[in-house]
C-alpha positions, 0 to 999 in steps of 0.5 A, a space after each residue: 735566785 731572787 727577782 731583785 738579784 736577776 734584774 740587775 740592769 734596769 735598762 734606762 741610764 741618764 747620767 752626764 756620761 751616758 744616755 741610753 734606753 733599752 727596750 724590755 727585750 734587750 734589758 731582759 737578755 742583758 740580765 740573762 747574760 749576767 745570770 748565766 755568766 755567758 757573753 752577750 752577743 749583740 747584733 743589729 744595724 750600725 748605729 742602733 746602740 750596740 757599742 753604747 750598751 756596754 757603756 750603759 751597763 757599766 754606768 748602771 752597775 757602777 763597774 769599770 768598762 774595758 774596751 777591746 776594739 777589734 780590727 782586721 789584723 787583731 789576733 786573740 793573743 792581742 787581747 790576752 797579753 803582749 811580749 815586747 821583744 824589741 824593748 827587751 833587745 834594746 835594753 839588753 844592748 843599752 841597759 834600762 833603769 826601770 826594767 830587768 832584762 833578765 825578768 821577762 815579766 817586765 816586758 809583759 803587758 796585759 791586753 784588754 782581756 788580761 786586764 779584765 781577768 786581772 781586775 780585783 773587782 768585776 768589770 764590763 768587757 766590750 769586745 767591739 765588732 768581732 766580725 772585723 777579725 779573721 774568721 778563726 778569731 772567735 774560735 781562738 777565744 773559746 778557751 779564754 771565754 769558757 774557763 776564764 784563763 789563758 797561758 803566758 808561754 814566755 813566763 809559763 804562767 796561767 792568768 785566771 780571772 779573779 772575778 768573771 767579767 760581764 762580756 758584751 760582744 758586738 757584731 755588724 753581721 759582716 761575717 758568720 760566726 762559728 757555731 762553737 762560738 755561738 753556743 757559748 753566747 747569749 744572743 740578741 738582735 737589736 731591732 731598729 726603733 719604732 717611731 714611738 721608741 725613737 721619740 723616747 730616745 731623742 727626748 732622753 738626749 734632748 730633753 728640751 726638744 719641742 714636740 712639734 719639731 721632734 715630730 717633723 724630724 721623725 717624719 723626715 727621718 722615717 721617710 728617708 728610710 722608706 727609700 729602697 735605693 738607699 744602701 746606707 740607711 740613716 741610723 739612730 746616731 745620725 738622727 741624734 747628730 742631725 737634731 743637734 745640728 738643727 737645734 744649734 742652727 735655730 731651724 724653725 718647724 716651718 722651715 723644716 716642713 719645707 725640706 730636709 736641711 743639712 742632709 749630709 748629716 743623715 746621708 753619707 753616700 753619693 749614690 744615696 744622696 742622688 736617690 733622695 734628691 730624685 724623690 724630692 728637691 730638698 735644701 741641703 
């Protein structure tokens, strides 16, 4: 395999829809996942860009993004297809102009996984926050992710992937994932950005941001993250929101050196706010 074909994802995306910088380690593991045709399992602190990574990959490679948001009640079959028995029952009683009650296919709707399998062109499939689901959920996906097909029992048909999707799976590490599932994935932990890398991220999102203002923002931000009593540390996404508020409000660098305004954009828990205010009195 040539180096060009391996390095499909270059890591930096700056378009109207997506702004993203991946460090070399993340960029490389994305390309490993694509080359091996294995799902990429991404973990890391909330707000470190796990979900946005899939948007960046899709944007960079010019592929459609399909998102499967996982909830506590989500089951594996939900991602494959849904059979609308209620609608069919209603149609059998009252009739329908656009559905044939004798044709079960008219009542089958593909889920995100089914949509990805049915696509003529390769897509990026995001399975977001897999650890929110029941502990057995990952195991229930083994067959589908391994052989790229699933069975619709109501119509006795297999749906096989026309092209193998690029699969990105995110987890906030709330639950341990089964070993059998992990064996089928490529894994990466997104480290929290260093101050230097964070400056690159901020400049990507706010290209006209003055260096002295950015330096002061980062000084406050990383100071907050040193307060050990804070349970929910401010994240990259919250830093970007905070900078956006500062720019819109017209806060000067001199004002920023005197405290941390709009603290509620960074600190989201009452006890954490008390921990910050106990260290120093800042305007909020």
